[in-house]
C-alpha positions in Angstrom: 0.0 0.0 0.0 1.2 3.5 -0.8 1.1 6.3 1.7 1.0 10.0 0.7 3.5 12.1 2.4 2.7 15.5 1.1 1.8 17.6 4.2 0.3 21.0 3.8 2.7 23.9 3.5 1.9 25.2 6.9 2.3 21.9 8.7 5.7 21.0 10.1 7.4 18.2 8.2 7.5 15.0 10.2 11.2 14.6 10.0 12.2 18.2 10.4 15.0 18.8 13.0 13.6 20.2 16.2 15.8 22.7 18.1 15.0 24.1 21.5 13.6 27.2 20.0 11.4 25.5 17.3 10.2 23.0 19.9 9.0 25.8 22.1 7.3 27.5 19.1 5.8 24.1 18.1 4.4 23.5 21.6 2.9 27.0 22.1 1.5 27.9 18.7 -1.1 26.2 16.4 -0.8 26.5 12.7 -3.8 27.2 10.4 -4.7 23.6 9.6 -4.6 22.6 13.2 -6.9 25.5 14.2 -9.4 24.6 11.5 -9.4 21.0 12.7 -9.9 22.1 16.3 -12.9 24.2 15.3 -15.0 21.0 14.6 -14.5 20.2 18.3 -16.0 23.6 19.1 -18.9 23.0 16.8 -19.9 19.4 17.7 -19.3 19.9 21.5 -22.3 22.3 21.6 -24.6 19.3 20.7 -22.7 17.0 23.1 -23.3 19.5 26.0 -26.9 20.1 25.1 -27.6 16.3 24.8 -25.9 15.8 28.2 -27.6 18.6 30.1 -30.9 19.6 28.4 -32.1 16.8 26.2 -32.5 14.2 29.0 -34.5 16.7 31.0 -36.7 17.4 28.0 -37.0 13.7 27.2 -38.0 13.1 30.9 -40.8 15.7 30.6 -42.1 13.8 27.5 -41.9 10.5 29.3 -43.8 11.9 32.3 -46.5 13.3 30.1 -47.0 9.8 28.6 -47.1 8.2 32.1 -43.6 6.8 32.0 -41.0 7.4 34.7 -37.7 5.7 34.4 -35.5 8.1 32.4 -32.2 6.3 33.4 -33.1 3.0 31.8 -34.9 4.6 28.8 -32.1 7.0 28.0 -29.6 4.2 28.6 -31.2 1.9 26.1 -31.4 4.7 23.4 -27.7 5.4 23.8 -27.0 1.6 23.6 -28.8 1.2 20.3 -27.1 4.3 18.8 -23.7 3.0 19.9 -24.3 -0.5 18.5 -25.2 0.9 15.1 -22.0 3.0 15.0 -19.8 0.1 16.2 -21.2 -2.1 13.4 -20.8 0.5 10.6 -17.5 2.2 11.3 -15.0 -0.6 10.5 -16.5 -1.1 7.1 -17.1 2.5 6.2 -13.7 3.4 7.7 -11.9 1.0 5.5 -13.6 2.5 2.4 -12.8 6.0 3.7 -9.1 5.2 3.6 -9.3 5.4 -0.2 -8.1 8.8 -1.4 -10.9 11.4 -1.3 -13.4 9.3 0.6 -12.8 10.4 4.2 -14.3 13.9 3.7 -17.3 12.5 1.9 -18.2 10.1 4.8 -17.5 12.9 7.3 -19.9 15.3 5.6 -22.6 12.6 5.3 -22.6 11.8 9.0 -22.1 15.4 10.0 -25.1 16.5 7.8 -27.2 13.7 9.3 -26.5 14.8 12.8 -27.3 18.5 12.1 -30.5 17.7 10.3 -31.6 15.4 13.0 -30.8 18.0 15.6 -33.1 20.4 13.8 -35.8 17.7 13.6 -35.7 17.4 17.4 -37.3 20.8 17.5 -40.5 19.4 16.1 -43.3 18.8 18.6 -42.8 15.0 18.9 -44.0 12.4 21.3 -41.4 10.7 23.5 -40.9 7.6 21.2 -40.4 9.7 18.1 -38.2 12.2 19.9 -35.9 9.5 21.2 -35.7 8.0 17.7 -34.7 11.4 16.1 -32.3 12.0 19.0 -30.7 8.6 18.3 -30.3 9.5 14.7 -28.5 12.8 15.7 -26.3 10.8 18.1 -25.4 8.4 15.2 -24.6 11.3 13.0 -22.4 12.9 15.7 -20.5 9.7 16.6 -20.1 8.7 13.0 -18.6 12.1 12.1 -16.3 11.9 15.1 -14.7 8.6 13.8 -13.6 10.3 10.6 -12.7 13.5 12.4 -10.5 11.7 14.8 -8.6 10.0 12.0 -8.2 13.5 10.3 -5.7 14.2 13.1 -3.0 12.3 11.4 -3.4 14.4 8.3 -3.4 17.6 10.3 -0.3 17.4 12.4 2.7 15.3 13.3 3.2 12.7 15.9 5.2 14.9 18.3 2.3 17.5 18.2 -0.7 15.1 18.4 -1.1 15.2 22.2 -1.0 19.0 22.2 -3.4 19.5 19.2 -5.8 16.8 20.4 -5.9 18.3 23.9 -6.5 21.8 22.4 -9.4 20.3 20.5 -11.1 19.0 23.6 -10.2 22.1 25.6 -11.5 24.6 23.1 -14.5 22.4 22.4 -15.5 22.5 26.1 -15.2 26.3 26.5 -16.6 27.1 23.0 -19.7 25.0 23.5 -20.7 27.1 26.5 -21.5 30.1 24.2 -24.5 28.6 22.4 -25.3 26.6 25.6 -25.6 29.8 27.7 -27.8 31.3 24.9 -30.0 28.2 24.9 -30.3 28.2 28.7 -31.2 31.9 28.8 -33.9 31.3 26.1 -35.3 28.3 28.1 -35.5 30.3 31.4 -36.3 33.8 30.1 -38.1 32.9 26.9 -41.5 32.3 28.4 -41.8 35.7 29.9 -39.9 37.6 27.2 -41.6 36.1 24.1 -44.6 34.4 25.6 -43.4 31.0 24.5 -43.8 27.8 26.5 -40.8 26.3 28.2 -41.1 23.3 25.8 -41.1 25.6 22.8 -38.0 27.5 24.1 -36.3 24.1 24.6 -37.1 23.1 21.1 -35.7 26.4 19.7 -32.5 25.6 21.5 -32.0 22.6 19.3 -32.1 24.8 16.2 -29.5 27.2 17.8 -27.2 24.3 18.6 -27.5 22.9 15.0 -26.6 26.2 13.5 -23.6 26.6 15.7 -22.5 23.0 14.9 -22.8 23.7 11.2 -21.0 27.1 11.3 -17.9 25.7 13.0 -17.6 22.8 10.6 -17.3 24.9 7.4 -13.6 25.7 7.9 -12.6 22.1 8.2 -14.7 21.0 5.2 -13.4 23.8 3.0 -9.7 23.2 3.9 -9.2 19.5 4.7 -6.7 17.5 2.7 -6.3 13.7 3.1 -2.6 13.3 3.1 -2.5 9.6 4.2 -4.5 7.1 2.2 -4.6 3.9 0.3 -4.1 3.9 -3.5 -7.1 5.3 -5.2 -9.6 2.8 -6.5 -10.8 3.2 -10.1 -14.4 2.5 -9.1 -16.3 2.5 -5.9 -17.2 -1.1 -6.5 -13.5 -2.0 -6.4 -13.1 -0.1 -3.1 -16.1 -1.8 -1.5 -14.9 -5.2 -2.7 -11.4 -4.7 -1.3 -12.8 -3.4 2.0 -13.4 -6.9 3.5 -10.0 -8.1 2.5 -8.5 -5.0 4.1 -10.6 -5.6 7.3 -9.3 -9.1 7.6 -5.7 -7.9 7.1 -6.1 -5.1 9.6 -7.6 -7.5 12.2 -4.6 -9.9 11.8 -2.2 -7.0 12.1 -3.8 -5.8 15.3 -3.8 -9.3 16.8 0.0 -9.6 16.0 0.8 -6.2 17.6 0.6 -6.9 21.3 1.1 -3.3 22.6 -1.7 -2.2 20.2 -4.3 -4.7 21.1 -3.5 -4.5 24.8 -4.1 -0.8 24.6 -7.4 -1.3 22.7 -8.7 -3.7 25.3 -7.8 -1.3 28.1 -9.4 1.5 26.1 -12.5 -0.7 25.7 -12.9 -0.8 29.5 -11.9 2.7 30.6 -13.7 4.6 27.9 -16.8 2.6 28.9 -16.7 4.4 32.3 -16.0 7.8 30.8 -18.8 7.6 28.2 -21.3 6.2 30.6 -20.6 8.9 33.2 -21.0 11.6 30.5 -24.1 10.2 28.9 -25.9 9.1 32.1 -25.0 11.9 34.6 -28.0 14.2 34.0 -30.5 11.3 33.9 -29.0 9.9 37.1 -29.2 13.3 38.8 -32.8 13.7 37.6 -33.8 10.4 39.1 -32.2 11.3 42.4 -34.6 14.4 42.4 -31.9 17.1 42.0 -33.3 20.3 40.6 -32.9 20.6 36.8 -31.5 24.1 37.2 -28.7 22.8 39.4 -27.9 20.0 37.0 -27.6 22.3 34.1 -25.4 24.9 35.9 -23.2 22.2 37.3 -22.6 20.7 33.9 -21.9 24.2 32.6 -19.2 24.5 35.2 -17.8 21.2 34.0 -17.1 22.8 30.6 -15.1 25.7 32.1 -13.1 23.4 34.4 -12.4 21.0 31.5 -11.0 23.7 29.2 -7.7 24.5 31.1 -7.5 20.9 32.4 -7.6 19.3 28.9 -4.9 21.7 27.6 -2.8 21.1 30.7 -3.1 17.4 30.2 -1.6 17.8 26.7 1.4 19.7 28.2 1.8 17.2 31.0 1.9 14.3 28.5 4.9 15.9 26.9 6.7 15.9 30.2 5.5 12.6 31.8 4.3 10.6 28.8 0.9 10.0 27.2 0.3 6.6 28.8 1.1 7.6 32.4 -1.3 10.5 32.1 -4.0 8.2 30.8 -3.4 5.9 33.8 -3.6 8.8 36.2 -7.0 9.7 34.8 -8.3 6.1 35.2 -7.3 6.2 38.8 -9.1 9.5 39.2 -12.2 8.1 37.5 -12.2 5.2 40.0 -12.5 7.7 42.8 -15.2 9.6 40.8 -17.4 6.5 40.3 -17.1 5.6 44.0 -18.1 9.1 45.0 -21.1 9.1 42.7 -22.3 5.7 44.0 -21.8 6.3 47.7 -22.1 10.1 48.3 -24.1 11.7 45.4 -27.5 12.5 47.0 -27.9 16.3 46.6 -27.1 19.2 44.3 -23.9 20.0 46.3 -22.5 16.5 45.7 -23.5 16.8 42.0 -21.5 20.0 41.7 -18.5 18.3 43.2 -18.9 15.4 40.8 -19.2 17.8 37.8 -16.0 19.6 38.8 -14.1 16.3 39.3 -15.3 15.0 35.9 -14.2 18.2 34.3 -10.7 17.9 35.6 -10.1 14.5 33.9 -12.7 14.0 31.1 -11.1 16.0 28.4 -7.6 14.8 29.2 -8.3 11.1 29.0 -10.3 11.5 25.8 -7.7 13.7 24.1 -4.7 11.6 25.0 -6.5 8.4 24.0 -7.1 9.8 20.6 -3.6 11.1 20.1 -1.9 8.0 21.6 -3.8 5.7 19.3 -2.9 7.9 16.3 0.8 7.5 17.1 0.8 3.7 17.2 -1.2 2.9 14.0 -0.2 2.9 10.3 -1.0 6.3 8.8 -2.2 5.0 5.4 -4.9 2.8 7.2 -5.9 5.4 9.8 -9.6 5.4 9.1 -9.7 1.6 9.1 -7.8 1.5 12.4 -10.0 4.2 13.8 -13.0 2.1 12.7 -11.7 -0.7 15.0 -11.0 2.0 17.6 -14.7 2.9 17.4 -15.8 -0.7 17.8 -14.0 -0.8 21.1 -15.1 2.7 22.1 -18.8 2.3 21.1 -19.2 -1.3 22.1 -17.9 -0.2 25.5 -20.6 2.4 25.6 -23.1 -0.2 24.7 -22.0 -2.3 27.7 -21.7 0.6 30.1 -25.1 2.2 29.4 -26.8 -1.2 29.1 -25.2 -2.3 32.4 -26.4 0.8 34.2 -29.9 0.7 32.7 -30.4 -3.1 33.4 -29.0 -3.0 36.9 -31.2 0.0 37.7 -34.2 -1.7 36.3 -33.6 -5.0 38.2 -32.6 -3.5 41.5 -34.5 -0.2 41.5 -31.2 1.4 42.7 -29.2 3.5 40.2 -26.3 3.7 42.6 -25.6 0.0 42.2 -25.4 0.4 38.4 -23.0 3.3 38.8 -20.8 1.4 41.2 -20.4 -1.5 38.7 -18.3 0.8 36.4 -15.4 0.6 38.9 -14.8 -3.0 37.9 -14.3 -1.9 34.3 -11.8 0.8 35.3 -9.8 -1.7 37.4 -9.6 -4.1 34.5 -8.4 -1.3 32.2 -5.7 -0.3 34.6 -4.3 -3.9 34.8 -4.0 -4.1 31.0 -2.2 -0.7 30.8 0.2 -1.8 33.5 1.0 -5.0 31.5 1.3 -3.2 28.2 4.7 -2.1 26.8 4.5 1.5 25.7 5.5 1.5 22.0 6.0 5.3 22.0 8.4 5.4 24.9 11.7 7.0 23.8 10.3 7.9 20.4 8.4 10.9 19.1 7.6 9.3 15.7 6.5 5.8 16.8 3.8 5.2 14.3 4.4 2.6 11.6 4.1 4.0 8.1 3.6 1.4 5.3 
């Protein structure tokens, strides 16, 4: 397989010598392509924040109006189905997207689906239809993120990946607060200012979020260049036909690469906890009876805490290493899960939980993305990120399903939350046993 090595003019060459002065500049300044890539994090994070803080509360109101009550299990099952669909699709579509010119097409397709579904959520729907549209928006978001994550290897070099990925999450957190604050102001002040119902104001917030998401995606779409790819297929049929052979080859290559598959297994378990805490936090707080205003404000505080912490994580990774910082975040999440299970009973504890999550959430996500990008072949990035998505989204399936099912069977959401600690412990064991392939090298990825 051939691998294009033509970086954009404003991207540092992978093999350029790095002096003390250029290293400092590289660490502290982002070039144009890196900034345009980061902007998509700013755009999509607005929907992530809204779907974490506002959408479950709105869905709960629809459930209550229909005589239903258990938002934790209902929301958990919806997230599970969306994650399962993405986990099944991404390896196949990811392999096709590794063909020259295909990555951006798939990205636009999933991004467009997510934005249109976000707009459709503003329609006056019943709870079943609303959750179905919300699931479609979630699929669009997560599908676009698979291709977006793999764009990182086309945007920057290995030695800058931790920093650029961390800036993506950091600016995504703080940038998403701008439309979110506008949406919250509309939801709370809209009824008196415009004479709209609270439900109508909430639905309008979905439109605001979709417009923000679209606006901050345009720079990436207009400037992106796929610099790592497989040889161009003459026809799409040839690309699709070759996809299954490529998938088998990639799976065999992963199984032979012990450090890679051990990281993927560890990632499977710890990202389960991270995604479950993110997706279930508001529904969990709602079921505990915490006021919705407190839930929303606490999650808004999470974004502001996460901004400097995510960027700081990227800098700390340069000093202590990417893998040690991931392990530190896992240990922190063990404490967070135990705190949520044993002590979270009121708004005060939810605020503490939100701040703790903000300190480590962006860091572990950003470094996972960049660490994986360093240890995979660049010309098969989308295909490998498709498998990455299998592990990430299948973990989300297990995590949300575990919490939803345990809550349904026991009637106690705290027991479901506590079970996540087991997954974190397993992940920590695998990382302790894994030999870090990036140790002592800034350009550790294999290029074939």
